[in-house]
C-alpha positions in Angstrom: 0.0 0.0 0.0 1.4 3.4 -0.9 2.1 5.7 2.1 2.2 9.4 2.5 3.8 11.2 5.4 2.0 14.4 6.4 4.2 16.7 8.5 2.7 19.6 10.5 5.0 22.3 11.9 3.0 22.5 15.0 -0.2 21.0 16.6 -2.1 24.2 15.7 -1.6 23.3 12.0 -3.5 20.0 12.3 -7.1 21.5 11.7 -5.9 22.9 8.4 -4.7 19.4 7.4 -8.1 17.7 7.9 -9.1 18.0 4.2 -5.8 16.4 3.3 -6.2 13.5 5.7 -9.8 12.9 4.6 -9.0 13.0 0.9 -6.2 10.5 1.3 -8.5 8.2 3.3 -11.2 8.6 0.7 -8.7 7.5 -2.0 -7.6 4.5 0.0 -4.0 5.9 0.4 -2.2 5.0 3.6 -0.9 8.0 5.5 0.6 9.1 8.8 0.5 12.5 10.5 3.6 13.7 12.4 4.2 17.0 14.2 7.8 18.4 14.0 9.4 21.7 13.5 12.4 22.7 11.5 13.1 25.2 14.2 12.2 23.5 17.5 13.0 19.9 16.6 15.6 20.0 13.8 17.2 16.7 14.8 13.8 14.9 14.6 13.1 16.5 11.2 16.5 15.4 9.9 16.1 11.8 11.2 12.6 11.5 9.8 13.5 12.8 6.4 16.6 10.7 6.1 14.8 7.5 6.9 11.4 8.2 5.3 12.0 6.2 2.1 13.4 3.2 4.2 10.2 3.4 6.3 8.1 2.9 3.2 6.9 6.5 2.5 6.7 7.5 -1.1 5.6 11.2 -0.8 5.9 13.7 1.9 3.5 16.6 2.5 5.1 19.2 4.7 2.8 22.0 6.1 4.0 25.0 8.0 3.1 28.6 8.5 5.2 31.8 9.0 8.7 31.2 7.7 7.7 27.7 6.5 11.2 26.2 6.5 9.9 22.6 7.1 9.3 21.6 3.5 12.8 22.8 2.4 14.6 21.1 5.2 12.7 17.9 4.5 13.6 18.2 0.8 17.3 18.7 1.7 17.4 15.3 3.5 15.2 13.0 1.4 15.1 11.8 -2.2 11.3 11.6 -2.0 8.9 14.1 -3.6 8.0 16.8 -1.1 4.9 18.9 -1.4 5.0 22.1 0.6 1.7 23.3 2.1 1.8 27.0 3.3 -0.5 27.6 6.2 -2.1 31.0 6.7 -1.3 32.6 10.1 -2.4 36.0 11.4 -0.5 38.8 10.0 0.4 38.0 6.4 -2.3 35.4 5.9 0.1 32.8 4.6 1.8 35.0 2.0 5.1 34.7 3.9 4.8 30.9 4.1 3.9 30.7 0.4 6.9 32.8 -0.6 9.2 30.8 1.6 8.1 27.5 0.0 8.0 28.8 -3.6 11.5 30.2 -3.4 13.5 27.1 -2.7 17.1 27.3 -3.9 18.2 25.3 -6.9 18.7 21.7 -6.1 16.1 21.6 -3.3 12.8 20.9 -5.2 9.6 21.4 -3.3 6.2 21.5 -5.0 4.1 24.4 -3.6 0.4 24.3 -3.0 -1.9 27.2 -2.4 -2.2 28.7 1.1 -4.3 26.2 3.1 -4.6 24.0 0.0 -4.6 20.8 2.0 -7.0 18.9 -0.3 -5.0 19.8 -3.4 -1.8 18.6 -1.6 -3.5 15.2 -1.1 -4.7 15.1 -4.7 -1.2 16.0 -6.0 0.3 13.3 -3.8 -2.3 10.9 -5.3 -1.3 11.9 -8.8 2.3 11.1 -8.0 1.4 7.7 -6.5 -0.9 6.9 -9.4 2.1 6.7 -11.7 3.2 3.6 -9.9 0.1 2.2 -8.2 -2.9 1.2 -10.4 -5.3 1.2 -7.5 -4.5 4.8 -6.7 -4.9 5.7 -10.4 -8.3 4.0 -10.4 -9.4 5.8 -7.2 -8.3 9.1 -8.6 -10.2 8.5 -11.8 -13.3 7.8 -9.9 -12.8 10.9 -7.7 -12.4 13.1 -10.8 -15.5 11.6 -12.4 -17.6 12.3 -9.3 -16.1 15.8 -9.2 -17.1 16.4 -12.8 -20.7 15.2 -12.1 -21.0 17.4 -9.0 
């Protein structure tokens, strides 16, 4: 079964991730939610990223607000595809996080979703997994058909 790791920069980010978790569940994609911070728990982030592929993960969604360094730090330590999800926080409403994720330096690729675009992050992860897993491809096709009908 394909697996996606969803990383939240803090516990306060978890409610924004609910559409991501629900969409992955609806598509039958295995996933795990972890809370870790590039600033407060850097050793935990490094260890997780470096071992994620060996642990069976195939895609990582990293969500964070404010400076949003989590996706870039993860991408620096793993060969897996990393999807950055900027989270809107009071003040700049997520523009700061969006810019932090979108402006990764050359050689540190991170896909960037819209601010609070948790559902799209899940669907993008599914599209990546669909290239390798026929069951995910089929589930995604059914999802898109239902979406077109709605």
